[in-house]
C-alpha positions in Angstrom: -17.0 -12.8 -27.8 -18.5 -10.5 -30.4 -16.4 -9.4 -33.3 -15.7 -5.8 -32.8 -14.7 -3.3 -35.4 -11.1 -2.4 -35.6 -11.9 1.2 -34.8 -15.0 3.1 -34.0 -15.7 5.9 -36.4 -17.7 9.1 -36.0 -21.4 8.3 -36.4 -21.0 4.6 -35.8 -23.9 3.1 -33.7 -22.8 1.7 -30.3 -25.1 -0.7 -28.5 -26.9 1.4 -25.9 -27.5 -1.7 -23.8 -23.8 -2.3 -23.6 -23.1 1.3 -22.6 -25.8 1.2 -19.9 -24.4 -2.1 -18.4 -20.8 -0.9 -18.4 -21.9 2.5 -17.0 -23.7 0.7 -14.1 -20.6 -1.3 -13.3 -18.3 1.7 -13.6 -20.5 3.8 -11.2 -20.6 0.9 -8.7 -16.8 0.8 -8.5 -15.3 3.3 -6.1 -13.3 6.1 -7.8 -9.8 5.1 -6.8 -9.8 1.4 -8.0 -11.3 2.4 -11.4 -7.8 3.1 -12.7 -6.9 -0.6 -12.2 -9.4 -1.7 -14.9 -7.9 -1.5 -18.4 -10.8 -2.8 -20.6 -14.6 -3.4 -20.5 -16.0 -5.8 -23.0 -19.7 -6.5 -23.6 -20.8 -9.8 -25.1 -24.0 -9.1 -27.1 -25.1 -12.7 -27.3 -25.1 -13.4 -23.5 -25.4 -9.8 -22.4 -22.5 -10.2 -20.1 -19.5 -8.1 -19.3 -15.8 -9.1 -19.2 -13.3 -6.9 -17.5 -9.5 -6.8 -17.8 -7.3 -5.4 -15.1 -4.0 -3.6 -15.7 -2.2 -6.8 -14.6 -3.9 -8.7 -17.4 -6.4 -10.7 -15.4 -9.6 -11.5 -17.2 -12.6 -11.1 -15.0 -15.8 -12.8 -16.2 -18.2 -10.4 -14.5 -21.4 -11.6 -16.2 -24.6 -9.7 -16.1 -25.7 -7.0 -13.5 -27.2 -9.5 -11.0 -25.5 -9.3 -7.6 -23.7 -6.1 -8.7 -22.6 -5.1 -5.2 -21.3 -8.5 -4.4 -19.4 -8.7 -7.7 -17.9 -5.3 -7.2 -16.7 -6.3 -3.7 -15.0 -9.4 -5.2 -13.5 -7.2 -7.9 -12.0 -4.9 -5.3 -10.5 -8.0 -3.5 -9.1 -9.2 -6.8 -7.3 -5.9 -7.4 -5.8 -6.0 -3.9 -4.7 -9.6 -4.5 -3.0 -8.6 -7.7 -1.1 -5.8 -6.0 0.0 -8.2 -3.2 1.1 -10.8 -5.8 3.1 -8.1 -7.6 4.9 -7.0 -4.4 5.7 -10.7 -3.7 6.9 -11.4 -7.2 4.2 -14.0 -7.7 2.6 -14.8 -11.1 -0.5 -12.8 -11.9 -4.0 -14.3 -12.0 -5.1 -15.7 -15.3 -8.9 -15.2 -14.8 -11.6 -14.9 -12.2 -15.2 -16.0 -12.8 -17.8 -14.0 -10.9 -20.8 -15.1 -12.9 -22.1 -17.5 -10.4 -23.3 -17.1 -6.8 -20.8 -18.3 -4.3 -17.0 -18.2 -4.2 -15.4 -16.9 -7.4 -13.5 -19.3 -9.5 -9.8 -18.3 -9.7 -7.2 -19.5 -12.1 -3.5 -18.5 -11.7 -0.8 -18.6 -14.3 1.3 -21.1 -12.2 
């Protein structure tokens, strides 16, 4: 992951490509589940996005290809996290959505 500055200061240049990619993802997510995402990170070298949920799950979202499919998977992940929390199960560690097919899921167990 790219080394980010400790804080963003007024006038500091932000990568417009990163903002555009994150904005597209943000707008593709229905309004209600947006609150379940805590962080959006953009990796300049690979031009991929990594999301973090409020439960601490790292979601390797990748690029904007298959955006609608990835958002549907993201919504399922959020629901799974909520179910796990109700059942007292360990949260997910990470989910990899970068490749076509079933997401790769790793739990903390």
